[in-house]
C-alpha positions in Angstrom: 0.0 0.0 -0.1 1.3 3.5 -0.8 1.0 6.3 2.0 -0.2 9.7 0.9 0.7 12.8 2.7 -1.1 16.2 2.3 0.5 19.6 2.3 -2.0 21.3 4.9 0.0 24.7 4.5 -0.4 24.7 0.6 -2.5 27.4 -1.1 -5.9 25.6 -0.4 -6.0 27.1 3.1 -4.9 30.6 2.2 -7.1 33.5 2.2 -8.5 34.3 -1.2 -7.7 38.3 -0.8 -6.6 40.6 1.9 -9.9 42.3 2.1 -11.8 42.5 5.4 -13.9 39.5 5.9 -17.1 41.1 6.4 -16.5 42.5 3.1 -15.9 39.4 1.3 -18.4 38.1 -1.1 -17.7 34.2 0.2 -18.4 35.0 3.9 -21.6 33.9 5.3 -24.7 31.9 4.0 -27.3 32.9 1.5 -30.9 33.0 1.9 -31.3 29.8 0.1 -28.8 27.9 2.1 -30.6 29.1 5.3 -34.3 27.8 3.7 -32.5 24.5 2.9 -30.7 24.1 6.3 -33.9 24.7 8.1 -36.4 22.9 6.0 -34.2 19.8 6.1 -34.6 19.4 9.9 -38.5 19.7 10.1 -39.8 16.9 7.7 -42.9 17.4 5.9 -43.1 21.1 6.1 -42.7 23.9 3.5 -41.0 27.5 3.8 -43.5 30.1 4.2 -40.8 33.2 4.9 -37.2 34.1 5.2 -36.3 37.5 6.5 -33.1 39.0 7.5 -33.3 40.1 11.1 -31.5 40.4 14.3 -32.3 38.1 17.0 -30.7 38.1 20.6 -28.1 40.4 19.3 -27.1 38.1 16.2 -27.7 38.9 12.4 -29.6 36.2 11.5 -32.2 34.8 9.2 -35.6 34.2 10.4 -37.0 31.2 8.2 -40.8 30.3 9.1 -41.9 26.6 8.1 -45.8 25.5 8.1 -46.1 22.1 8.9 -49.0 19.8 7.5 -51.1 20.3 10.7 -51.1 23.8 10.3 -48.7 25.0 12.8 -45.9 27.4 12.0 -42.4 27.3 13.5 -39.4 29.8 12.8 -35.9 28.8 12.9 -33.5 31.5 13.5 -29.9 30.8 11.4 -26.9 32.7 12.2 -25.7 34.5 8.7 -22.2 34.4 9.3 -21.7 30.8 10.2 -25.0 29.1 9.5 -25.6 27.6 12.8 -29.3 27.6 14.1 -29.3 28.9 17.2 -33.0 29.5 18.1 -36.5 28.2 17.4 -39.9 29.7 18.2 -43.1 28.0 17.9 -46.3 30.5 16.0 -49.3 28.9 15.5 -50.5 25.9 17.1 -51.6 22.8 15.4 -55.5 22.8 14.1 -57.9 20.6 16.0 
């Protein structure tokens, strides 16, 4: 068997430019990525709204889902890192 080595200090790990991170096009997640990430965690639901907001001091996307039972749920996802950090139950299920 042949052993492979990887150069971790190579050009693949260097910054794309000297521009500040906040101004870089690649920094953060898109509205579409936020939709997909939150929707993936709640099966049998549909996205009804995606908004850019500030939530608990973080720049976030608020992704609102409607479930088949009529209830709504909002997932808050950090726009910089793509981490879902809070959930809020909106409308309760139909009875």
